C-alpha positions in Angstrom: -59.7 26.5 -6.8 -56.1 27.6 -7.5 -52.8 26.1 -6.3 -51.3 27.3 -3.0 -47.8 28.6 -2.6 -45.9 27.8 0.6 -42.3 28.3 1.8 -40.1 25.5 3.2 -36.9 26.5 4.9 -34.2 24.0 5.7 -31.9 25.0 8.4 -28.5 23.3 8.3 -24.8 23.9 9.0 -24.6 25.7 5.7 -27.3 28.2 6.7 -30.9 28.7 5.7 -32.1 27.8 2.2 -35.7 28.8 1.4 -37.7 26.7 -1.1 -40.9 27.9 -2.5 -43.3 25.4 -4.0 -46.7 25.5 -5.8 -48.8 22.7 -4.8 -52.2 21.5 -6.1 -55.1 21.8 -3.6 -55.6 18.0 -3.5 -52.1 17.7 -2.0 -53.0 19.6 1.0 -53.7 17.9 4.4 -50.7 15.5 4.4 -47.1 16.2 5.0 -44.1 13.9 4.9 -40.6 15.5 5.3 -37.6 13.2 4.9 -34.5 15.1 5.8 -31.8 15.1 8.5 -31.9 18.9 8.9 -34.4 20.9 10.9 -37.4 21.8 8.8 -39.9 24.6 9.2 -43.0 24.8 7.0 -46.1 27.0 7.0 -48.7 24.6 5.6 -49.4 20.8 5.4 -48.5 19.4 2.0 -47.1 16.2 0.4 -43.5 16.9 0.1 -40.7 14.4 -0.1 -37.2 15.9 0.2 -33.9 14.1 0.9 -30.3 15.0 0.5 -27.5 12.6 1.4 -24.9 14.5 3.4 -22.0 12.3 4.4 -20.5 15.1 6.5 -23.4 14.5 8.9 -22.5 11.8 11.4 -26.1 10.7 11.6 -26.0 10.0 7.8 -22.8 8.0 8.1 -24.3 6.1 11.1 -27.5 5.4 9.1 -25.7 4.0 6.0 -23.2 2.1 8.1 -25.9 0.4 10.0 -28.0 -0.5 6.9 -24.9 -1.8 5.1 -24.1 -3.9 8.2 -27.6 -5.2 8.3 -27.5 -6.3 4.7 -24.1 -7.8 5.3 -25.5 -9.8 8.1 -28.4 -11.2 6.0 -26.0 -12.1 3.1 -23.6 -13.6 5.5 -26.4 -15.7 6.9 -27.2 -17.1 3.4 -23.5 -17.8 2.7 -23.2 -19.9 6.0 -26.4 -21.8 5.2 -24.9 -22.8 1.9 -21.7 -24.0 3.4 -19.7 -20.8 3.8 -19.6 -19.9 0.1 -20.3 -16.3 -0.9 -23.6 -16.3 -2.9 -22.1 -14.3 -5.7 -19.9 -17.3 -6.7 -23.2 -19.3 -7.3 -24.6 -16.5 -9.5 -21.7 -15.1 -11.4 -20.4 -17.1 -14.5 -16.9 -18.5 -14.2 -15.6 -16.0 -16.6 -16.5 -13.2 -14.1 -15.1 -14.9 -11.0 -12.1 -12.6 -10.9 -14.3 -9.5 -11.0 -16.6 -11.0 -8.4 -13.6 -11.7 -6.3 -12.4 -8.1 -6.5 -15.9 -6.8 -5.7 -16.1 -9.2 -2.7 -12.8 -7.9 -1.3 -14.0 -4.3 -1.7 -17.3 -5.1 0.1 -15.6 -6.9 2.9 -13.2 -4.0 3.5 -16.1 -1.5 3.4 -17.9 -3.8 6.0 -14.9 -3.6 8.3 -14.7 0.2 8.0 -18.5 0.6 8.6 -18.3 -1.7 11.6 -15.3 0.3 13.0 -17.2 3.6 12.6 -20.2 2.2 14.4 -17.9 1.1 17.2 -16.4 4.6 17.3 -19.9 6.2 17.5 -20.9 3.6 20.2 -17.8 4.6 22.4 -18.3 8.4 21.8 -22.0 8.0 22.8 -21.2 6.5 26.2 -21.2 2.8 25.1 -25.0 2.8 24.8 -27.2 1.4 22.0 -30.6 3.0 21.5 -29.8 5.4 24.3 -29.5 2.6 26.9 -27.2 -0.2 28.1 -29.6 -3.0 27.6 -27.7 -6.3 27.7 -29.6 -7.8 24.8 -29.1 -4.8 22.6 -25.4 -4.7 23.5 -24.8 -8.3 22.7 -26.6 -7.9 19.4 -24.5 -4.8 18.5 -21.3 -6.7 19.4 -22.3 -9.5 17.0 -22.9 -6.9 14.3 -19.7 -5.1 14.9 -17.3 -8.0 15.5 -18.6 -10.0 12.5 -18.0 -6.8 10.3 -14.5 -6.2 11.6 -13.7 -9.9 11.0 -14.9 -9.5 7.4 -12.9 -6.4 7.0 -9.7 -8.3 8.1 -10.7 -11.0 5.6 -10.6 -8.5 2.8 -7.2 -7.3 3.9 -5.5 -10.5 4.9 -7.3 -12.9 2.5 -8.1 -15.2 5.4 -11.3 -15.5 7.5 -10.1 -15.5 11.1 -13.5 -16.5 12.4 -13.8 -19.5 10.1 -10.2 -20.5 11.0 -11.1 -20.7 14.7 -14.6 -22.4 14.3 -16.0 -24.1 11.2 -18.3 -27.0 10.3 -21.9 -27.3 9.1 -23.4 -27.1 12.6 -21.3 -24.0 13.5 -22.3 -22.4 10.2 -26.0 -23.1 10.8 -26.0 -21.8 14.4 -24.1 -18.6 13.3 -26.5 -18.1 10.5 -29.5 -18.2 12.8 -27.7 -15.9 15.2 -27.0 -13.4 12.3 -30.7 -13.5 11.3 -31.9 -12.9 14.8 -29.4 -10.1 15.4 -30.4 -8.4 12.0 -34.0 -8.6 12.9 -33.7 -7.5 16.4 -31.5 -4.5 15.7 -33.5 -3.3 12.8 -36.7 -3.5 14.8 -35.3 -1.6 17.7 -33.7 0.9 15.2 -37.0 1.7 13.6 -38.7 1.9 17.0 -36.0 4.4 18.0 -36.7 6.8 15.1 -34.0 5.3 12.8 -31.3 6.0 15.4 -28.9 3.4 16.7 -27.2 5.5 19.5 
């Protein structure tokens, strides 16, 4: 039994790009297409395609959201250990200056990612997951505001949030909130087809 040829056309803002593959018979019967563009195909096959396109707002939204989710988890760990960035407990003393520069860059990126998500939220009618559910909106507000605060920390060199409220109990409660928000938003995001708005 010979291999089968099929044509996969990806339609995007750059036009149609035909792709012709030769697939073994055992690969037939299952298909998984990972792409942000419309896909047309003539047979069922195993095919994994992915292209990162930062010009696509959905791509930017996806990576901004995933970055913010990771930031919440790392932030929760930092709060649970007393408000100290975990990297300082891992990096040797000789690399502290490099670690500091990396942290500042990550904090600024976190602020930019959060501002972009706020922009997308505003442009989308102030909805999260296509609705104005109070629980989702509060969780998104925590995600966005904590990221903006971290971005300002990277620019100003001072954490405004920790200046207003601090202490072990505050850190613990905030860490729990971060973990809950990260779990809630990620679960809803997956249920909504990897779309935040």
